N, C-alpha and C positions, 0 to 999 in steps of 0.2 A: 257420690251420687250427684246427678244434675237434675235440674228442675225444668220441665217443659210447660210453658204457659199456653194453654189451648184457647187462643183468642188474641188476635193482635190489634184490637181497637183500643179504646180508651180504658176500658175496664182491665184489659190486659197489662196496659202500662201501669195502672194502679196496683195491680197484683205483683207486678215486678218490684215496685217500691216497698210493698208490704214484705215480700220475700227478702229483700236485701236488709230490712230493719230486723227481721227475725234472725237473719245470718249475723248481724252485728253484735247480738246479744248471746245467740246459741248457734254457732257455725254448724250448717246443716248440709248446704249444696256447694259444690265446686264451680258450678257454671250454670247459666240460665239461656234458655232459647224460647222463642215464640213459635207456636204451631198455627199455620194457616194453610189449609189443604187447597186453597184456590189461588193464593197469591204469595207463594213462597219465593226462595232464591233472592232475598234481599236482607237488609239489615234494619233493626228498629232498636233505638236507644242503645246502639253499639252491640246488640246481640242478634245472632242469625234467626231469620225466619225460615222454617222448614215445613215439610209435611209430616204428619204422624208416621206415615209408612217408612220414613227415612230414619226413624229412631228405633232403639232397641229397649226392651223392657227391663233388661238387666242392669242398665246404667241410667235410667231416666225415670223419674216420677212425673206424673201429669196432673196439673190443676186446672180446672175448667174456669175460664175467664170471660164469660159472656153473660149479658144481663137477661136475656129471654129465658124463662124457666123451661119451656119445651125444648129449645135448642140445647140448653144445659143437660137435659135428660139425654138427648140424641148423642151429644159428644162424649158424655161420660160412658154411655153404653159402648160406644166405639172403642174409647180407650181400654175399658175393662176387657171387651172381647179380644183385644190385642195383647192382653196380659200385663197391661201397665197397673201399677198401684197409684191410688189417688190419696195423697197425703192430706192430713189436716193442718191448716195454717192459721195460728192464732197470734195476732199482733201482741208484742210484750206490753203494750199499754191498754189492753182490753182487761175488763174486771170480770173474772169468770169463776164462779164457785167451783170448789173442788168436787162437788156432787153433780156437775153437768156431765151428760153423756154425749160424746160426739161420734158420729159415724163417718165413713170415709168421705174425703174430699171436701169437707167443710172448710170455708174461709171466713175468719172472723177479724174484722178490721179494728183500727184504733178506736178507743173510747166506747166500745161496745160493752154493755153490762148484761150478764146472764146470771140469774139467780138460781138458787138451789133445786135440785131434782128436776131440771129441765132436761129433755131429750131433743137433740138436734139431728135430723135425718141426714141421709147421704147427700153430698153435693149441694149444700145449702150455702148461700152467700149472705153474710150479714155485714152490711155497709157501716160506715163510721157512726158511732154514737147511737146505734140502735139499742133498745132496751127490751129485755125479756124477763117477766116476772117468774116466780117460783112455779114449778109443775107444768110449765108449757111443753107441748108436743108440737115440733115443727116437722112436717113431712118432707120427704125427699125432693130435691131440685128446686127448693123455694129461693126467692130473693126477698130480703127484708131491707129496706132502704134506710138512709140515714135518718135519724131522730124519729123513726117509728117506735112507738111504745106499746108493748103488749103487756097487759096486767096478768096477775097469776092465773094458771090453769087454763090458758087459752089452747085451742087446738087449731092447727092450720094444715090444711090438706096438701098433698103433693102439688108441685108445680105452680103454687100460688105466688104472686107478686104483690108485695105490700109497699105502697109509695111512701115518699118522704112526709115525715110529720104526721103520718096516720096514728090515730090512737084507738086502741081495742080494749073494750071493757073486759073485766075478769070473766073467766068461765065461758067465754064466747067460742063458738065453733065456726070456722071458715072452711068451705068445701074445696076440694081439689080444682085446680085450674081457674081459680078465681083471680080477679084483679082488684085491688083496694086502692082507690086513687089517692094521690097526695093530699094530705090535709083532712082526709075522711075521719070521721068520729063514728066508730062502730059500737052500737049499744046492743045489737041483737045478732043472732046467728046469720050468717051469709051462705047461701045455697052454692053448690058446686057450679063451676062453668059460668059464672056471671061477673059483670063489671059493676062494682058499687062505688058510689061517691056521695059526697054531701055530709051534712050534719043536722040530723043523724043520717048515716049512711043507708042508701037504698039501692037495690040492684036497678040499673038503668037499661041494660040489654044483656044478651048472651055473649059470651067470650067465644064465638064461634070458630074464629080461625086460630085460637090459642096464641094470640101474639100481643105483646105489650107495646112495643115501639113500632109505629105505623108510618 
């Protein structure tokens, strides 16, 4: 089986390193490639860059490697529609309870801690050293950045982005399509579709264009 990394930017290169580190302890893939539907026919890190349409689902798995939650959703839907499997990638240096539930396409980077009875939705990306307490519920296509810390029983809606070093109080509910800025301290529920920042975190405006990186 080969691994196709859907995204040929910085996050794609990081996912390649993660996949190689998984392979070093538990050999899983025979080869790697990057997928870029707009800028293919080149090499990146010694691996080919191709279009999704050039691959076959019987010998490739696809992992999504972009940081925009809405785009993660779009690319995952495209890969599923073409029949590709989205595998779960967990770095051997992550600390993950045996009672965590992963859904397809999750990526868990080095140093991440996930406590018991937590459920991770489809196509979620957990960056290095993120921490999730017990009984958290993370919706599909979310990105949780490095050193973000979610206490127990938090609920995060689909396509939400949580920035670096954000801290979330226990039992907090964050709505879908929200953005929690880096360094935010969240003490109360955050509505769907807003950008929240500060300490304590407050909604500053609507996330109308569903875009994190501008």
